[in-house]
C-alpha positions as CSV (number, residue, x, y, z in Angstrom):
1,X,87.2,88.0,125.2
2,X,90.0,86.3,123.2
3,X,88.1,85.7,120.0
4,X,90.8,83.5,118.5
5,X,90.4,81.1,121.4
6,X,86.7,81.0,121.0
7,X,87.1,80.3,117.3
8,X,89.4,77.4,118.1
9,X,86.7,75.9,120.4
10,X,83.9,76.3,117.9
11,X,86.1,75.3,114.9
12,X,83.4,76.0,112.3
13,X,83.5,79.8,111.8
14,X,84.9,81.0,108.5
15,X,88.0,83.1,109.0
16,X,88.4,85.7,106.2
17,X,91.8,86.9,105.1
18,X,91.8,90.2,103.3
19,X,95.2,90.9,101.8
20,X,96.4,94.0,99.9
21,X,99.8,94.2,98.2
22,X,101.7,97.5,98.0
23,X,105.2,96.9,96.6
24,X,106.9,94.4,98.9
25,X,104.4,95.2,101.7
26,X,101.4,92.9,102.3
27,X,98.7,94.4,104.6
28,X,96.2,92.0,106.0
29,X,92.9,92.2,107.8
30,X,91.2,89.1,109.4
31,X,87.5,89.1,110.1
32,X,84.7,86.7,110.7
33,X,81.0,87.1,109.9
34,X,78.8,87.8,113.0
35,X,75.2,88.6,113.6
36,X,76.0,92.3,113.8
37,X,78.2,92.3,110.7
38,X,81.9,91.7,110.0
39,X,84.0,91.4,113.2
40,X,87.7,92.3,112.9
41,X,89.9,89.7,114.6
42,X,93.4,90.9,113.6
43,X,95.3,93.1,111.2
44,X,98.9,94.0,110.4
45,X,101.4,93.7,107.6
46,X,104.5,91.8,106.5
47,X,107.3,92.8,104.3
48,X,108.6,90.3,101.8
49,X,110.4,90.5,98.5
50,X,108.7,88.3,95.9
51,X,111.1,85.5,94.9
52,X,110.5,84.1,91.4
53,X,111.3,80.4,91.1
54,X,111.3,78.0,88.3
55,X,107.8,77.1,89.5
56,X,106.2,80.4,88.6
57,X,102.9,79.3,90.0
58,X,104.3,79.4,93.5
59,X,105.1,83.1,93.4
60,X,102.8,84.2,96.4
61,X,103.2,81.0,98.4
62,X,105.6,82.4,101.0
63,X,103.5,85.5,101.4
64,X,100.3,83.6,101.9
65,X,101.9,81.0,104.2
66,X,103.4,83.6,106.5
67,X,100.2,85.5,106.9
68,X,98.1,82.4,107.4
69,X,100.5,81.1,109.9
70,X,100.0,84.2,112.1
71,X,96.5,83.0,112.9
72,X,94.5,80.0,113.9
73,X,94.7,76.7,112.1
74,X,91.4,77.1,110.2
75,X,90.6,76.7,106.5
76,X,91.0,80.4,105.5
77,X,88.9,82.2,102.9
78,X,91.2,84.7,101.1
79,X,90.8,87.8,99.1
80,X,93.7,89.5,97.5
81,X,94.3,93.0,96.0
82,X,97.2,93.3,93.6
83,X,99.6,96.2,93.3
84,X,98.6,98.2,90.2
85,X,102.2,97.7,88.9
86,X,101.4,94.0,88.5
87,X,98.6,94.5,86.0
88,X,98.2,96.2,82.6
89,X,95.7,99.0,82.0
90,X,94.3,100.0,78.7
91,X,91.1,101.4,77.2
92,X,89.1,100.9,74.1
93,X,86.0,102.2,72.3
94,X,82.7,100.4,73.3
95,X,79.1,100.7,72.5
96,X,77.3,99.8,75.7
97,X,78.0,96.3,76.9
98,X,78.9,95.0,73.4
99,X,81.3,92.2,74.2
100,X,82.0,91.3,70.5
101,X,83.0,94.9,69.8
102,X,85.3,95.0,72.8
103,X,86.9,91.7,71.8
104,X,87.4,93.1,68.3
105,X,89.1,96.2,69.5
106,X,91.3,94.2,71.9
107,X,92.3,91.9,69.0
108,X,93.3,94.9,66.9
109,X,95.2,96.8,69.6
110,X,96.9,94.2,71.8
111,X,99.9,92.2,70.8
112,X,98.8,88.6,70.3
113,X,101.7,87.1,72.3
114,X,100.9,89.5,75.2
115,X,97.2,88.8,75.0
116,X,97.9,85.1,75.3
117,X,99.6,85.7,78.7
118,X,96.9,87.9,80.2
119,X,93.3,87.6,81.4
120,X,91.3,90.8,80.7
121,X,88.6,92.2,82.9
122,X,86.5,95.0,81.4
123,X,84.9,97.9,83.3
124,X,82.4,100.1,81.4
125,X,82.9,103.8,82.0
126,X,80.4,106.7,81.8
127,X,78.0,105.9,79.0
128,X,78.6,109.1,77.2
129,X,82.3,108.3,76.9
130,X,81.7,105.1,74.8
131,X,84.8,103.8,76.6
132,X,85.7,100.6,78.5
133,X,88.6,100.3,80.9
134,X,90.5,97.1,80.5
135,X,92.6,95.5,83.2
136,X,95.0,92.7,82.2
137,X,96.1,90.2,84.8
138,X,98.8,87.7,84.1
139,X,97.5,84.1,83.7
140,X,100.5,83.1,85.8
141,X,99.2,85.1,88.8
142,X,95.8,83.6,88.5
143,X,97.3,80.1,88.3
144,X,99.6,80.8,91.2
145,X,96.6,81.5,93.4
146,X,94.8,78.4,92.3
147,X,97.8,76.2,93.1
148,X,98.7,78.0,96.4
149,X,95.1,77.8,97.7
150,X,95.2,74.0,97.2
151,X,98.6,73.7,98.8
152,X,97.5,75.8,101.8
153,X,94.1,74.2,102.1
154,X,92.4,77.6,101.6
155,X,89.8,79.1,99.4
156,X,90.0,82.2,97.2
157,X,87.0,84.5,97.3
158,X,88.1,87.4,95.1
159,X,91.0,89.1,93.3
160,X,91.1,92.9,92.7
161,X,93.6,95.7,92.1
162,X,94.6,98.6,94.3
163,X,92.3,101.6,94.2
164,X,89.5,99.6,92.7
165,X,89.5,97.4,95.8
166,X,89.5,100.6,97.9
167,X,86.4,101.8,96.0
168,X,84.6,98.7,96.9
169,X,85.5,99.4,100.5
170,X,84.2,102.9,100.3
171,X,80.8,101.6,99.1
172,X,80.6,98.9,101.8
173,X,82.1,100.7,104.8
174,X,81.2,104.3,104.1
175,X,78.1,103.9,102.0
176,X,79.8,106.0,99.3
177,X,77.3,104.9,96.6
178,X,74.6,106.8,98.5
179,X,76.3,110.0,97.2
180,X,75.5,111.4,93.8
181,X,79.3,111.5,93.2
182,X,82.5,110.6,95.0
183,X,86.2,110.5,94.6
184,X,88.7,108.0,95.9
185,X,92.0,109.8,96.3
186,X,95.2,107.7,96.8
187,X,98.2,109.7,98.0
188,X,101.4,108.3,96.5
189,X,105.1,108.6,96.8
190,X,106.8,111.8,95.5
191,X,103.3,113.4,95.4
192,X,102.2,111.2,92.5
193,X,98.6,110.4,93.3
194,X,95.7,108.3,91.8
195,X,92.1,109.5,91.4
196,X,89.0,107.4,90.9
197,X,85.9,109.5,90.2
198,X,82.4,107.9,90.3
199,X,79.3,109.9,89.3
200,X,75.8,108.4,89.3
201,X,77.4,105.0,90.1
202,X,79.4,105.2,86.8
203,X,83.1,105.2,86.5
204,X,84.0,108.6,85.0
205,X,87.7,108.9,85.5
206,X,90.8,106.9,86.6
207,X,93.9,108.9,86.4
208,X,97.2,109.9,88.0
209,X,98.7,113.3,88.5
210,X,101.7,114.9,90.2
211,X,100.7,117.2,93.0
212,X,102.9,120.2,92.8
213,X,100.7,123.2,93.5
214,X,100.2,125.4,90.4
215,X,102.7,123.2,88.5
216,X,100.6,120.0,89.0
217,X,100.1,117.9,85.9
218,X,98.2,114.9,84.8
219,X,100.5,111.9,84.0
220,X,97.9,109.5,82.5
221,X,94.1,109.5,82.3
222,X,91.3,107.1,81.4
223,X,88.1,109.0,81.0
224,X,86.9,112.6,80.6
225,X,90.0,114.9,80.3
226,X,88.1,118.1,81.3
227,X,86.8,116.4,84.5
228,X,90.3,115.2,85.4
229,X,91.6,118.8,85.0
230,X,88.7,120.2,87.1
231,X,89.3,117.7,90.0
232,X,93.1,118.4,89.9
233,X,92.4,122.2,90.1
234,X,90.1,121.7,93.1
235,X,92.9,119.8,94.8
236,X,95.4,122.6,94.0
237,X,92.9,125.1,95.6
238,X,92.8,123.2,98.9
239,X,96.0,125.0,99.8
240,X,94.3,128.3,98.9
241,X,91.8,128.3,101.7
242,X,89.2,126.2,99.9
243,X,87.2,124.3,102.5
244,X,85.0,122.1,100.2
245,X,85.2,120.0,97.1
246,X,82.5,121.2,94.7
247,X,83.1,118.7,92.0
248,X,82.2,115.7,94.1
249,X,79.8,115.1,97.0
250,X,82.3,113.2,99.1
251,X,86.1,112.6,98.9
252,X,87.8,109.6,100.5
253,X,91.6,109.8,100.9
254,X,94.1,107.1,101.9
255,X,97.7,106.0,101.2
256,X,99.5,102.7,101.1
257,X,103.0,103.9,100.5
258,X,104.0,105.6,103.7
259,X,103.0,109.2,102.6
260,X,101.5,109.8,106.0
261,X,102.7,113.4,106.4
262,X,100.9,114.3,103.2
263,X,97.7,112.7,104.3
264,X,97.9,114.3,107.7
265,X,98.5,117.7,106.1
266,X,95.5,117.3,103.8
267,X,93.3,116.0,106.5
268,X,94.2,118.9,108.8
269,X,92.9,121.5,106.2
270,X,89.4,120.9,107.6
271,X,87.7,120.2,104.2
272,X,84.1,119.5,105.1
273,X,83.5,116.7,102.6
274,X,86.8,114.9,102.8
275,X,87.4,111.9,105.1
276,X,89.9,109.2,105.6
277,X,89.2,105.8,104.1
278,X,89.9,103.4,106.9
279,X,87.9,100.2,107.4
280,X,88.6,100.3,111.1
281,X,86.3,103.3,111.4
282,X,83.3,101.3,110.3
283,X,84.0,97.7,111.3
284,X,83.4,96.2,114.7
285,X,86.6,95.0,116.4
286,X,87.2,92.1,118.7
287,X,88.7,94.4,121.3
288,X,88.7,98.2,122.0
289,X,92.4,98.8,121.8
290,X,93.4,102.0,120.1
291,X,94.8,102.0,116.6
292,X,96.7,104.5,114.5
293,X,94.2,105.9,112.0
294,X,97.0,106.9,109.6
295,X,99.3,103.9,109.8
296,X,96.4,101.6,109.1
297,X,95.2,103.4,106.0
298,X,96.7,100.8,103.7
299,X,93.9,98.5,104.9
300,X,91.6,100.5,102.6
301,X,92.7,98.2,99.7
302,X,91.2,95.2,101.4
303,X,87.8,96.3,100.3
304,X,87.2,93.6,97.8
305,X,86.9,91.1,100.7
306,X,83.6,92.8,101.7
307,X,82.1,93.0,98.2
308,X,79.1,90.8,99.0
309,X,78.8,91.6,102.7
310,X,76.4,94.0,104.5
311,X,78.4,96.2,106.9
């Protein structure tokens, strides 16, 4: 069945556009709600350098317009995952969910001119750490999406960032949160990877390290330093005949930056509790055509589109 033709006939089905940015690449996955869950209609990517104009709030207009134009003339509902290089990360002391204390720390530590240009989103980390992870998103970016949605007669459902969107996907597609602990492992260029570690449904670590065997080193870390070192050591041991991660119940691995040989090599080690994070494994598709399970791994970062959906 040509589902796009059927949608044109019906005309009332919501077409969801899940878009994930990685540098100048924009990966998209189109799906519709169905009785059996999300149904994938189309997926792919475009490459486009972002052109900054005098009208800053139109930054993503060309990207969105090109992706929307590849599909039917419906009112799209869009989710977007930003490249982590387009946001600002920081952390601060917190005592539970004390917003006044977080605001005080932010006022003390963040330049006021910078703070006026950013919207901050706060993610509490493991309670014993007394720490909150802060993600600063440019107000210009938020405003650009508001303007562009109006221009393109579309709606915005959610905005997320990189590996955090992938973690939502792991919970929705792979039921990751049924595990006592799990790791999201993003393979990066030049073996510079990102790790997100969740234990008892609490964010314990978000960090980056350079994967160089016994010379591996942590580049930056938010969270428990000992835990970060232990996870890195387990990754080092994968090349020493280790066949299981002991620090986490399950590990989900993906890449967005073309590091496919690294992913293939890691996946071929036969680690029993490691799996690829690819939404096409779990979602029903409009047709049964084969897909490249490695080339489509960047779709992992479209996870925020499924945040409120049962899969």
